[in-house]
Steps between C-alpha positions, in 0.01 A plus 500: 500500500783736583748412231460849350541661839713814516864481573511777757834640398678529824460820696729434794506715811795329668574533871853374553579439864725214606420262221775433248275566201745589228799300615652779709333599829384859553656621818418816698810674357394431144307789339476379140367193325689171499785509242373196315141618476496574128630153419242351739216689328617384162467141628153578635385632162620177335375257764149648520480570125378858538596798281536746792499546874548782743655498847506721799722448803414667830741487792478674839200703377687633196477413133834342401404427142216524243588352163347329201634215289400379160234640270131594539385291209673209336629586152520876579802687636332727757665424834336441839601765753401594856193686373359219286155400612421136577178335615582420862228236510420368844730746672192720453343304786738658745376847391141388557596380851672832572196692382284311747765557772465878442124463559561295815730780628219747429253290703282438194527119520658222710678187378277254686166659413274299263518592133122524486503796741635706208382292204159374615412332169824298490455124529719187502363161402461398867276729709718435806811621314305802372414590857848433648734621222703792624703764325815316622369185328478678164876549504630168630394227248321280751131546412452138382492598133725286273818613337418778251129468550310749293795607285308416180268782579773746411770299319516474202339846456132512572236774502396443863523807723656480846153504656385216271803289591444557869138403467590172333739389773194357679487225239859377558491177702767465768757224476603498871342613826523863605843610632639149488732519202694743282390541131612806305219706356444830323125558524503577874757768442254648254246499786760665723541774241126551483501577869663833411218659294248354751673686783650814335289558187825490292597228262783265592700659214456859622577407859828322401603803302410760759593322821798289394654609167483874575649506853777262393568701179442192292430733209545249219278224632138436401216260557391421142654413161274774365752745648780356285492694171658387175876570513511506878800363688334169577588136459311294245341179636636177353424133511625183335319404182621185324811516717585857406483807721242722332354844579128493578239773578466644848257325731234742619447430869255781567236274649745328740727798562542468881647155450761588232462805276768742613770601250821639654874517456796438723555872566154519652500152657820581693301770679232237586769265636645775715165588662447134578846471655438824694176355644284760336715807543540718184852636466788468748376341825745725694323823415176421321167481683290438193352153472322298233371264771570444869759264642208306649350439153849415367515221760151384401592477134820310563371275781494126421142404429516178296800275564571269207651149531790408267586141416868428559627858453873562444677541835555874446123569463230501761131470432351805321238714673235720350400845632290763324785631291756237392630156586776489758767234446789466743833430335773415748355739751437788255147607397455487120174646374343358191165532315306233325425590130145555382 
């Protein structure tokens, strides 16, 4: 079913701490990128069979590097740079979680309140789950829905609106009992996004722009491919067709935007990484009092909610854990943050 799925050409916001990622460890004294980074990225392009990637490195709250590698579209010479827009796919979910965190800080909702308090017409297949499902549950992949349940309502492209998709969730039969097992989903992040207009009267798109992009000066990011005009500095989506990497049209994710529609670049995403590392503080924590969200909400977003078992993991890896924002995986005592692709 997904053999024509997008290759999400890698937008990488890299946090290098103690891990020996490129073959030479980044120490506190080091202020630049690893010396063998360009060679490493050349290998990445080849191994993953992608025309272009972009990388940001953030260390000690500062941007060490933003750089592009390869080309925007296979067969064309235009190079990827730090301002090239990529679809960030499910990294969008972290922005949706942060948007709700802002509303929690403002006292407009609480994580453990029922979804139906704000969306009274929302229903799951099981009336009990409908009644008990909380805002926290929307973000933690433990509702009882199966892996990717409901994705065909928006992928490949459909004409359903966000409201229509949300209405149809009531027909999705669960595959496990409520809160008993992890299964990655997108449709409940759409519901999470729909909480925003229900509470504020603003669309998810406008709220993300006004309350996250603007204060972080993420001036080149957007929430829709409609904002990417012909000739813009943007990557072309590609996939394998008959064994050959081939450009394909953009996938319009308008009707599932809170789950995966943001387009950004590493120059902007480095700012997002920094505010996460600073626990919500915008700017230098030493002298800035401006916040995107409180430290309390930062803890809520990063708290382990859904531990995941791993069968016979390598000795350097511990079991992954899911919070609202990303997976946490411990590598020889160091936290490495990853995101699952859409």
